[in-house]
Structures are given as C-alpha cells and as structure tokens.
C-alpha positions in Angstrom: 11.0 -21.4 -38.4 7.8 -19.7 -39.4 8.1 -16.6 -41.2 5.4 -13.9 -41.4 5.8 -11.7 -44.4 4.3 -8.2 -44.9 4.1 -7.4 -41.2 5.2 -4.2 -39.8 8.0 -4.1 -37.1 6.5 -3.8 -33.7 7.8 -1.3 -31.2 9.6 -3.0 -28.3 7.1 -4.4 -25.9 9.4 -4.4 -22.8 10.2 -0.6 -23.4 6.5 0.3 -23.4 5.8 -1.9 -20.3 8.8 -0.2 -18.5 7.4 3.2 -19.3 4.0 2.4 -18.1 5.3 0.8 -14.7 7.5 3.9 -14.1 4.3 6.2 -14.5 2.1 3.8 -12.4 5.0 3.8 -9.8 5.0 7.6 -9.6 1.3 7.7 -9.1 1.5 5.0 -6.3 4.5 6.9 -4.7 2.2 10.1 -4.2 -0.4 8.1 -2.9 1.6 6.0 -0.4 3.6 9.1 0.6 0.5 11.1 1.5 -0.7 8.1 3.6 2.4 7.6 5.5 3.6 11.1 6.0 0.8 11.9 8.7 2.0 9.4 11.1 5.6 10.8 12.0 3.9 14.3 12.1 1.9 13.1 15.1 3.6 15.1 17.8 3.7 18.3 15.9 -0.1 17.9 15.2 -0.7 17.2 18.8 0.9 20.5 19.8 0.1 22.8 17.0 -3.7 21.7 16.8 -4.1 21.1 20.4 -5.4 17.5 19.9 -5.5 14.5 22.0 -3.9 11.0 21.0 -7.5 9.9 20.4 -8.0 12.6 17.9 -4.7 11.9 16.1 -6.0 8.3 15.7 -9.0 9.5 13.9 -6.9 11.6 11.7 -4.9 8.5 10.6 -7.9 6.3 10.5 -9.9 8.5 8.4 -7.8 7.8 5.3 -8.2 4.0 5.5 -11.7 3.9 6.2 -12.7 6.3 3.4 -10.6 4.1 1.0 -12.6 1.0 2.2 -15.9 2.6 1.4 -14.6 4.0 -2.0 -13.1 0.6 -3.1 -16.2 -1.3 -2.5 -18.4 1.3 -4.1 -16.2 2.0 -7.0 -15.7 -1.8 -7.8 -19.4 -1.8 -9.0 -18.9 0.7 -11.8 -15.4 1.4 -12.6 -15.2 -1.4 -15.3 -17.6 0.6 -17.3 -15.2 3.2 -18.0 -11.8 3.8 -19.6 -9.1 2.8 -17.3 -7.2 6.0 -17.9 -10.2 8.2 -17.3 -11.0 6.6 -13.9 -7.3 6.9 -12.8 -7.0 10.4 -13.9 -10.3 11.5 -12.2 -9.4 9.7 -9.1 -5.8 11.1 -9.0 -7.0 14.7 -9.5 -9.4 14.3 -6.7 -6.6 12.9 -4.5 -4.4 15.9 -5.4 -7.3 18.5 -4.5 -7.6 16.5 -1.1 -3.8 16.5 -0.3 -3.8 20.3 -1.1 -6.7 20.7 1.4 -4.7 18.8 4.0 -1.7 21.2 3.6 -3.9 24.2 4.1 -6.3 22.8 6.8 -6.6 25.3 9.8 -7.9 23.1 12.4 -8.8 19.6 13.3 -12.1 19.4 11.8 -10.8 20.5 8.3 -7.8 18.1 8.5 -10.2 15.2 9.4 -12.3 16.0 6.4 -9.2 16.3 4.1 -7.9 13.1 5.2 -11.2 11.3 4.5 -11.4 12.7 0.9 -7.6 11.8 0.4 -8.4 8.2 1.2 -11.8 8.4 -0.9 -9.9 9.2 -4.1 -6.6 7.5 -3.1 -8.2 4.2 -2.7 -9.9 4.3 -6.2 -6.5 5.6 -7.7 -4.8 2.6 -6.1 -7.5 0.0 -7.3 -7.1 1.7 -10.8 -3.4 1.2 -10.8 -4.1 -2.5 -10.0 -6.6 -2.9 -12.6 -4.3 -1.6 -15.4 -1.6 -3.9 -14.3 -4.0 -6.7 -14.5 -5.3 -5.7 -18.0 -1.8 -5.2 -19.5 0.5 -8.0 -17.9 -0.2 -11.7 -18.4 0.0 -13.9 -15.3 3.6 -14.8 -15.7 4.5 -11.0 -15.6 2.0 -9.9 -13.1 3.9 -10.7 -10.0 7.0 -8.6 -11.2 4.8 -5.8 -12.3 3.1 -5.4 -9.0 6.4 -5.9 -7.1 7.9 -3.0 -9.4 4.9 -0.6 -8.5 4.6 -1.4 -5.0 8.4 -0.8 -4.3 7.3 2.7 -4.3 6.4 2.1 -0.7 10.0 1.7 0.2 11.2 4.6 -1.8 8.5 6.7 0.0 10.0 5.6 3.4 13.8 6.1 2.2 13.3 9.3 0.2 9.8 10.9 0.8 9.5 10.6 4.4 12.8 12.2 5.4 12.4 15.0 2.6 8.7 15.7 4.0 9.8 15.7 7.7 12.6 18.0 6.9 10.1 20.5 4.9 7.9 20.4 8.0 11.0 21.3 10.3 12.5 23.8 7.9 9.2 25.9 7.4 7.8 25.2 10.9 4.7 23.9 9.3 3.3 20.4 9.4 1.3 21.3 6.4 4.5 21.8 4.0 4.9 18.1 3.2 1.2 17.9 1.9 1.6 21.1 -0.3 4.9 19.4 -1.6 3.1 16.2 -2.4 0.2 18.0 -4.2 2.7 19.9 -6.4 4.4 16.7 -7.3 1.3 15.1 -7.9 0.1 17.8 -10.3 3.2 17.3 -12.2 2.7 13.3 -12.3 -1.0 13.9 -13.3 0.0 16.0 -16.2 2.6 13.5 -17.6 -0.1 10.6 -17.0 -2.7 12.6 -18.9 -0.1 12.8 -21.9 1.5 9.5 -21.9 -1.1 7.0 -20.3 -2.9 5.0 -23.1 -6.6 4.6 -23.4 -7.4 1.0 -22.0 -11.0 0.0 -22.9 -10.8 -3.6 -24.0 -11.8 -4.8 -20.7 -15.3 -3.7 -21.5 -15.7 -6.4 -24.3 -17.8 -9.3 -23.5 -20.0 -10.2 -20.4 -18.6 -10.0 -17.0 -20.0 -11.2 -13.8 -21.7 -8.7 -11.6 -19.3 -7.7 -8.7 -21.5 -8.6 -6.0 -22.1 -12.1 -7.4 -18.3 -12.5 -7.7 -17.8 -11.3 -4.0 -20.5 -13.7 -2.8 -18.8 -16.4 -4.5 -15.5 -15.5 -2.8 -17.3 -15.5 0.6 -18.7 -18.9 0.2 -15.3 -20.4 0.2 -13.8 -20.9 3.8 -10.2 -20.8 2.6 -10.8 -17.1 1.5 -12.3 -16.3 4.8 -9.3 -17.7 6.6 -7.2 -15.5 4.5 -9.2 -12.4 5.3 -9.0 -13.2 9.0 -5.2 -13.7 8.5 -4.8 -10.2 6.8 -6.9 -8.6 9.5 -4.8 -9.9 12.3 -1.5 -9.2 10.5 -2.3 -5.5 9.8 -3.7 -4.9 13.3 -0.5 -6.2 14.7 1.3 -3.3 13.0 -1.1 -0.5 12.7 -2.2 -0.4 16.4 1.1 0.9 17.2 3.0 2.3 14.2 0.9 5.6 14.1 2.2 6.5 17.5 6.0 5.8 16.9 6.9 9.4 16.4 5.0 10.8 19.3 6.3 8.0 21.6 10.1 8.5 20.3 9.7 12.3 21.1 7.5 12.4 24.1 8.8 9.2 25.8 12.2 8.3 24.4 13.9 11.8 24.3 14.4 12.0 20.6 13.8 15.4 18.7 11.9 16.0 15.7 15.2 16.4 13.7 15.9 12.8 14.5 12.8 11.6 12.8 14.1 11.8 9.2 17.2 9.9 10.1 15.1 7.2 11.9 12.8 6.8 9.1 15.4 6.8 6.3 17.6 4.1 8.0 14.5 1.9 8.6 13.3 2.4 5.1 16.7 1.4 3.6 16.9 -1.7 5.8 13.3 -2.8 4.8 13.9 -2.4 1.3 17.3 -4.5 1.3 15.8 -7.1 3.5 12.5 -7.7 1.6 14.6 -8.5 -1.5 16.5 -11.1 0.7 13.1 -12.4 2.2 11.6 -12.7 -1.2 14.6 -15.0 -2.2 14.3 -16.9 1.2 10.5 -17.4 0.5 11.3 -18.8 -3.1 14.0 -21.0 -1.7 12.6 -22.3 1.5 8.9 -21.9 1.3 6.4 -19.1 2.5 5.3 -20.8 5.6 8.6 -21.2 7.4 9.8 -17.6 6.4 6.5 -16.1 7.7 6.8 -17.8 11.0 10.4 -16.6 11.4 9.7 -13.0 10.4 6.3 -12.6 12.0 7.5 -14.3 15.3 10.3 -11.8 15.4 7.9 -8.9 14.8 5.8 -10.0 17.8 8.9 -9.8 20.0 10.0 -6.3 18.5 6.5 -5.0 19.1 6.8 -5.6 22.8 10.3 -4.2 22.9 9.5 -1.0 20.9 6.3 -0.1 22.9 8.3 -0.3 26.3 11.4 1.6 25.1 12.9 3.9 27.6 14.7 7.0 26.9 17.4 5.9 24.2 20.2 7.5 22.1 19.6 8.1 18.4 21.4 4.9 17.5 19.4 3.0 19.8 16.0 4.4 18.3 17.5 3.7 14.8 18.2 0.3 15.5 14.9 -0.7 17.3 12.9 1.0 14.7 14.8 -0.6 11.9 14.5 -4.1 13.2 10.8 -3.6 13.9 10.2 -2.3 10.4 12.4 -5.1 8.7 10.5 -7.8 10.3 7.2 -6.2 10.1 7.2 -5.4 6.4 9.3 -8.6 5.8 6.6 -10.8 6.7 4.3 -9.4 4.3 6.2 -11.0 1.5 5.6 -14.6 2.6 2.2 -13.7 3.8 1.0 -12.4 0.3 2.5 -15.5 -1.2 0.3 -17.8 1.0 -2.7 -15.6 0.5 -2.5 -15.6 -3.2 -1.8 -19.4 -3.3 -5.0 -19.9 -1.3 -7.4 -17.9 -3.6 -9.5 -19.7 -6.3 -7.8 -18.8 -9.5 -11.3 -18.2 -11.1 -12.1 -15.6 -8.3 -8.6 -14.0 -7.7 -9.7 -10.5 -9.0 -12.6 -10.4 -6.7 -10.6 -11.9 -3.7 -7.9 -9.3 -4.1 -10.4 -6.4 -4.1 -11.9 -7.7 -0.9 -8.5 -8.5 0.6 -7.4 -4.9 0.0 -10.7 -3.7 1.5 -9.9 -5.7 4.6 -6.5 -4.3 4.7 -7.8 -0.7 4.4 -10.3 -1.5 7.1 -7.6 -2.7 9.5 -5.2 0.3 8.9 -8.3 2.6 9.5 -9.7 1.0 12.6 -6.2 0.0 14.1 -5.3 3.6 15.1 -8.9 4.2 16.6 -8.3 0.9 18.9 -4.9 2.5 19.9 -6.5 5.8 20.5 -8.9 4.2 23.1 -6.0 2.7 24.9 -3.3 5.4 24.7 -3.5 8.6 26.7 -1.1 11.4 27.8 0.2 12.5 31.1 -0.7 16.1 30.3 -1.6 17.9 27.1 1.2 17.2 24.6 3.2 15.3 27.2 4.5 11.8 27.5 2.2 9.0 26.2 0.7 6.5 28.6 -0.5 2.9 28.2 1.6 2.6 24.9 2.8 -0.8 26.6 -0.8 -1.9 26.7 -1.5 -1.2 23.0 1.8 -3.1 22.3 0.3 -6.3 24.2 -2.9 -5.8 22.0 -0.9 -5.6 18.9 1.2 -8.7 19.8 -1.9 -10.5 20.5 -3.0 -9.9 17.0 0.5 -11.0 15.7 0.3 -14.2 17.5 -3.2 -14.7 16.1 -1.6 -14.3 12.6 0.8 -16.9 13.3 -2.0 -19.4 14.3 -4.1 -18.4 11.3 -1.2 -19.0 8.8 -1.5 -22.9 9.5 -5.2 -22.8 8.5 -4.5 -21.4 4.9 -4.6 -24.2 2.4 -3.5 -24.0 -1.5 -6.3 -23.6 -3.9 -6.8 -26.2 -6.5 -4.3 -26.0 -9.4 -5.7 -23.7 -12.3 -5.8 -25.2 -15.8 -2.7 -24.5 -17.9 -2.9 -21.1 -19.6 -1.4 -20.0 -23.1 0.5 -16.7 -22.7 0.4 -14.9 -25.9 3.8 -13.9 -27.3 2.9 -10.2 -27.3 0.7 -9.7 -24.0 0.8 -5.8 -24.5 -2.8 -4.6 -25.6 -3.1 -3.1 -29.0 -4.4 0.1 -27.3 -0.9 0.9 -26.2 0.5 1.0 -29.7 -1.1 3.9 -31.7 0.0 2.3 -35.0 -2.1 -0.6 -35.9 -0.3 -3.5 -37.7 -1.4 -4.6 -41.3 -2.7 -8.0 -41.5 -0.1 -10.8 -42.5 -0.3 -11.5 -46.2 1.3 -14.6 -46.2 2.8 -17.2 -43.9 5.6 -19.3 -45.2 6.8 -22.4 -43.6 10.0 -24.1 -44.5 
C-alpha cells in the first residue's frame, strides 16, 4: 500500500459535501415554494383582485416565461464570474421580487412581481446546478441533484400547507410570499457566510455557449428529447394551475381543505417517487414511463371532469394524479439524460430546462384561453376541454418516448479520489515530501 508522508490530514469530504447540499437545497426550497404557492391561491386571487381565469393564467405563466429568457441570456455570461457571486446576486433579486409579490396591491403589480421572481429565480436555479456540476464528479452528480431537487417534495408536503394556512389565518393571499421572503433572507445570510468561492471553472478555454447550443440542436436525438419534454410538461401544466379554483368552485371544497389535499398528495408523491426510482433501475425506464404516463393521462381526464366530492374523494383523486404525473418524471429524465451526447450534456441540460420553463409558462396561457367561468368568481367552465388538450399532449409524450435513442457510450473517465475542489477547503495542503512504496 502506498504511503504519502508529510501530508496534512484532510477535512472529511463527505461532511463538506453534505453541508453544501443542505445549503443549496434550502435555496432551491424557497425558489420552488415561491413558484408553486401561487397556484393553490388561484380562487382567492380571482375574488380579491377581481381577475378572470385568463388573467390568473398570465400570473402563473409570467414566472416560467421570464425564467426562460433569464436562463438563456445568463448562460452567455455567468461562467465569467464566481459561482457564489452569481448565486447570491440572483437569490437577492429573487427575495426582493417575492417581497414585492406579497405587497402587490393589484393585478398589474402582481404580474410584474411574478415576472421578476421568475427572472431572478431562473438564474438562481441554474446557478445551483452549475455548482453541483463543478463540485461533484459524474458518479456522484445524480445523487446530488436528487438530494437538491427533493426540496420540491418538501415544498409540497410542508411549504404549501403552511403557506395556505398563513393565507387563511391572516385572510391575506400575500402572507405566504412575505413569509417566503423572510425565510429567503435568513437562507441568503447563511449562504453569504458559508458558501465557498468557486472560480476554478474560469480556468482554460471554453466553447462559446451559442456554439454549444448550435451543436446540441444539430443532433436529432436531442430534438426528440426537447419535444418529449415539451409534451410531458404541457400535459401537466395545462390543468395543474387550476386545481385549486376547480376544487373550490366546482367540487364544493373550501379553502381550508386545500392544505390537507396538497399535504397528502405531496407525501404520496415523495414516497412513490423513491419506489418508482427503484422500479426504473430494476425494470428499465421505458416500461416504467409507459405505465406512469399512461396512468397520468387517465387521471387527467378523471380530475378535469370531477363532480362535487367529499374531502376524502378530492384527496384520493389529487394524490393519485400527482403520484403518476410526478412519478413519470423519474424514468423520463433517465431516458433524456441517456439520449444526450456526453460531450454536450451541459448545454443540452440548459436547453432542456429552458424548454421545461417555456412549457410551464405557456401551459397556463393555453388553459386560460379555454377555461371560462359562469360568472365573476363562479364555477369554472370548459375545464374538461382543457383536460382533453392536456391528455392529448400526454399521449404525444408516450409516442415520443419510443423515438428516444441512447447516445454513444462515453469514453471511460477517471474519477479523482477527492473530487471536492480545493476552493472548498480554506487550508491548502502542503506538498508531499516523499512517497514510499513497500
């Protein structure tokens, strides 16, 4: 066994990685919670701001569309700066925009605030993924991404019920946004204190992002993946933003029921996503996707034609839909990453994220053009038609899944024993003085 003499003991890599992941997950939690909290507030916004379903769709869409623009523009310049600086500046802008949401007095101000939140939130989300890509080697990156993105489930299980309860308690739809801004301020302070400086990505020459994107678009396999992502997200976001208004206005549920519905659906999704991940590894992504995505199409038609139901019925229906709709993402992401050219995976992921944001932004607009209301603040009309459109996109995703092909196998890579960058350890190690071999 080789022995390296004169080398100072290193700080545990796993401990530093865990701390970094917890910090990134906390930032991602506030970003995700801000994005999803507006949807279950739909019925309150319709009454308090006297807006139509179409205007509510624009409020939801503003976030995603702004995130698309920000992500594409930022990708051309962010690599010139310290990852920590980019994330802190973007997160600070996001906190300000969220505070603005909570204080918005009318539709116009809320629409502008949502766009600003998407603008800064999109850059912050990209910054999180960039840090993971810099710090973690390929063999650890999937688990790191999974740990950070699990904050989506936590936001559904804990954040949404608490946020909705705050809105009900204070009789003010802006209360959840003010709470998120307060939490974000605390997280920002901790990040400014503990997040390490990351600048080693600036060393060496890098291909221009536009050239990389052009190379991605020249490969048909990538284009099929983008179409697949677009169809899958449309199949969800054409109907999900209107769940809460439909449950309240058409199914007889009260705003006090919403925290229970979303909490149970979130717990079910978190539990089943772990099981679906295991099934994907065990039986293959294609088969698991066909099962979950096919079930999601059926539940789309069920939930958009739901009559007045009990609380238990609403919980069961919403949970089954969310389990299947979120569960299909696990095998879908596996198939899309497998189809990406390894040499272009970074640019492919950025563009795929932009496609996803585009769909989350335009899906509610499409729904808003379809859905109406019997009278101001009354039951929704033509939600069933929006369900048919969403189901059609879900079926398109099923068909497109057969067109995805695995990319050529990458060359074997050597994973360093200590993948954590020296930037994360403020105490540089002295050079080895002697290497002894028995």
